[in-house]
N, C-alpha and C positions, 0 to 999 in steps of 0.2 A: 381248066388247064392249070391255072395258078395253084389250086389246092393240091393237085397231084405233085407239082414241083415242091411245095412246102412239105408235103407228106414224105416225099423222097429224101429231102434234106433232113427232116426229123428222124426218119428211119436210119439214115446213114450215121448221124450223130449218136443216136441210141446204140447202134452197132459198135461204134468206136468206144463209147463209154463202157458197155458191157465187156468188150474185149480187153480194155484197159484194166478193169476191175479183176477180171479173170486172170490176166497176166500178173498183176500185183499179188494176188492171193497165191498163185503158183510159185512165184519168186520167194515170197515170205515163207512158204512151207518148205522150200528147198534150202533156205539159208539158215544154218544152225545159229542158235543164240548163244554166243560165247560169253555174254555178260549176264550175270545174275545179281540180284540185290536183295537185301533184307535188313531188319533192324534187331538190335539187342538193346532194349531199354531206349535210351535217347541217342544211341550210336547207330548211324547209318552205315551199312556195309555194302560195298560193291566189289564183286569178285569177277575177274576177267580171266578166262582160260586162254592162255597165250598161244598164238599161232605164229609161225615163222614170219608171216607178212606183217605182224605187229612190231617187229624188232626195230625197224627204221623209224617208227613214228613216236616212240615213247622213251624219253630220257631215263625213266625209271628202269628200263629194261637193258641198260648198258652192260650189265653183268651176264646177260643171257646170250648164248651163241645159238646159231641155227642148229648145230649138232645137238645142243641141249634139248631143243624142242622136239627133235626126232627121237631122242632117247628117253625123255621124261615128260610127264604132264606137269606143266608149270602154270601157276596161278598167281595173279597180282591181286592182293587184298588191300583195298583202300577203305579207310575208316574216316568218318566225319562226325564231329560233335560241335555244337555251338557254344558249349561252355565246359570247362574242366579239362584237365590234362588226360588224354587217352593214349598217350604214346606207349604205355605199358599195358594196355587193355588186352592185347593178344600176345601169345607166345606159341611156339611150335607144338606144345603139348595140348593146346586147346583146339587144334585144327586137325581133322582126319578126313580121309576119303573112304567111302563105302563102295566097293566094286559091285557089279551086277550079281555076283555070286555070294555077296554078303561079307566078303573079306574086308576087314579094317586095314587101310593102308596109311602108315605113318609118314610123316614128312621126312624126306631124304636130306634136304637142305633148306634152311630158313635164312632169309636175309632181310634186314630192315633197310629200305632204300630211301625212306623219307621219315625223319624223326620229328616232324612238326607236331606240336602238342595237340592240335585240333584236327589234323589231317594226316596221320601216319599212313605209310604204305609199306607193305611187306611182299616179298616174293617167296613162294613155297614150291619146292620141287618134290614130286611124287613119282614112284615107279609108274611107268606107262600102263594105262588101262586101255585095252584095245576095243572093248565093247561098251555099249551104253545100256541103261542109264548109269551115270556116275553121280553119286551124292556126296556133297561136302557137309560135314557137321562142324559147326563152330560153337564152342562152348563159351558162354559169357559168365558174368558174375551172378551170384544168387541162383545157381543151378539152372539158369535160363540158357537156351541154345537156339540156334537157327540152322535149318537144313536147306541147302540149295541144290538143285538137280539140273544136270545137263543131260538131255535125252537124245540129242541128235548131234553127233560130233563127226 
């Protein structure tokens, strides 16, 4: 009798564990990944595709309005280096989007929101791309570049 009780508890816990894992995987699959990262040499890049819900949380986004997010694709590009001044590492000519149809989309508006020499942050406005995948190409020094892709927006 006691072994049936323990078996029942074990099966119930196993069921909860499997259901929890399944739910986690389904949620992860449904949640788009708005943040991508990469490196150019010793510089770490983090690029966040801005959503309207982000506007209240980030002081770097003070220049962005909800209507901007509806009309444009806006990306926050944050750079990090542990040595050297990288505040001039990026400019708007070094960043482009590639639409799913292969069209190169240039930056509509470029804004430096943090000029820290080791942690500069920029905002880039692009013409809205309604379909995915969208790829951002960031060109660095010495003809090196990094490509970041958003496939579920």
